[in-house]
N, C-alpha and C positions, 0 to 999 in steps of 0.2 A: 467457642461457647458464646452462646447468646448473653446480652447484657443482663437479663432478666435473671437468668441461671447464675452467671457471676455474682450478682449482688446478693442472691439468695444463699450461695455457698459461702461468700464473704461473711455475711451475718452468722450462720452457722459455725462456722470454723471459728470466728472472731469469739464466741461465747461457749462454744462447747455443748451448746444446749440445742435440743431437737423441740424445745417447747417455744422458742423464741418466735417462730412464725406467727404464733397467736398473738404476741405482744406488737410485733412490728411486721405488718404484712408486707409482701412483694410489692404491692401497690405503693406502699408508704416509701419503701426503700426507693423505688423508681423516682418519687417526688423527689426526695432527697437528692438524688443523682442530679437533678436539675438546680438545686439550690447551692449557691455559694456559701461557704463556711462548714460543710459537712466533711466527711471523711474524704470523699472524691472530689467534691467541688464542681460536680459537672464536667469533670476533665475526663479525657480518654484515659481508661485503666492501663494501657501500655505505653502512650506517650506522654502522659501527664500534663496535656495541653486541652484546652476545650476545641472538640470536633462536633459540629454538626452531623448527626447520623442521617443517612438517606434511605438506607434499606432497599437498595436497588437490586431487581432481579437480573440474573445473567443466565444467557442460553447455555454457556459452558466456559469453565475456566481452568486454568493449568497452575499448579505451584511454581514459585520462583525460588530456585534453590540457592541462588547467590545475589547479594545485593551490595555493591561497592559504588554506586553513583547515584546522584540525583538529578534529574533533568527537568530545567524550568522551561516552561511554554507560555505562549498567550494565546488568547482565542483568534486574533489577527482579522478577522473579517468584519468585526464590530467592536466599537468600545463602549457597548451597552453592559450592565452589570448582570451578565449572563450567569444562570444557575447551572449546578451540576447536574439537574433534573433535565434542564435544555439540551445540555451537552449529551447526556446519556440519551435522549430522543434523537440528536443527530446521528450519533455514532450507530444505534441501532437501526436507523433509516438506510446507513451504509451496510448493513448486514453484518455488523459486529455483534459480539456477545453482548455488549454494552459499553458505557463510557470507558475509554481507553486510560483516562487519568487517573491516579490514585487519589490525589486531593485537589480541590479547586478553590482558590481564594477569592473571595467577593470583593467588590469595592469598599466596603465598610470594614474589611479585615475578616471577616467570618470564613473559618474554615470548614469546607463541606467535603464530606467522605465521598470518593468515587468508587473505584474497584478496590476491593478488599487489599490492603498494602502488602500482603504476603502473597498474592496471586501475579502472575505473568500480565504485565500490561500491554497496551497497544497505543503508544505514543511516540516511539521512537524507532524507525526501521531499523532492523539488524541489531539494535541495542536493548532491546526490551528483555532479555533473558538475564540482565544484571542490574536493571536501573528501576527508581521510583520515577513516576512522572507527577510532576506539580504544575498546575495551570494557574497562573496569575491572571484573572480574566480583565480583558481590555485587547485594545489596539496600540502596540506601543512603537510603531514606526513614526506616527504622528502625534501621539499622545504620551502622557507621563502616567505611570502607576500611581496610585495614591500612598501617601506614607503610611496609612494603616494596613494597606496590602504588605508594605515592605516589611514592617513590624511583626505582623502575623506570619509572614514567609519565614523570616529570620527564626521565630520561636519554632516553627514547624521543621525547619532544617535543622536546628539543633537538636530537637527531639529524635528526629529520624537518624542523624548521625550517631547520637548517643545509643538508641535502640539496635542500631546494625552495626556498630564498631567502625563507622566511617571517619575519616579525619575531615574536618571542615574547612575544606581550601578549595581552589580554582580547579584542582585536578579531579576532584569529586563532586564538587556542585557546578554544573554545567548548563550552559545553553543549549537548545536542540539543535541550532546551528553547528555547534562543535561536534556533532556526531554526523549530521545530514546536510545536504545542500537545501536549504531553507533560510527564509529571513526571520524565522522564529527564534526567539521570543521578542522580535522587535528591536530595533537598533537602541532605542532610548532605555529599555528595560536591559538589554544586553550590555550597554555602557554602565548599569549600575551593578551589575554583577560583582565586581571587586568589592563593593561598599557592602553588598548584601551579605557578602561571605565574612567581612569583617564584623557586622554586626550579628552574624550567625555564632561566630567565636566567643562573642561577648556573652552570648546566652548559653552557648555549650559551656 
């Protein structure tokens, strides 16, 4: 269901009235979505945290039937504040359906949506069938993730663990290198995964 339809149905169900759209239009509801202090507070209705929508188009996607782990990545080839839109272009240039990660966390802690979270990702060879991919943007062999990124990552991971019924521990929150022969997510971020899991458990 699109956000517009979700908001419209929420309003109608909450009042039991078919006349309410005349009093509070869908346009007004969408404005309220972006304003803190309203019923939704600008938060994703499934995860309950702020997610920046991107509305990417994908050539083809498949449903993921199992979700029991979250894989942490970094961009790796640059420490720039890379956006989900830029990664989407890179991945489409590779011939992929679109961005392979489900979420991208920017330098200021903003969480951007990538691939729809219940769809099969393209981020961890041989393990996409059961995992969510989260990219914390940056190059973390020689640089450190920003504190804002770590805070947002913990909130996102806690929300995903709640949603999918995943225990928030190092068995289920892993670095890309835990599954594949790669340096990702960079040594400095990889070394912080136990701390990230501890912070995730506090939010959880």
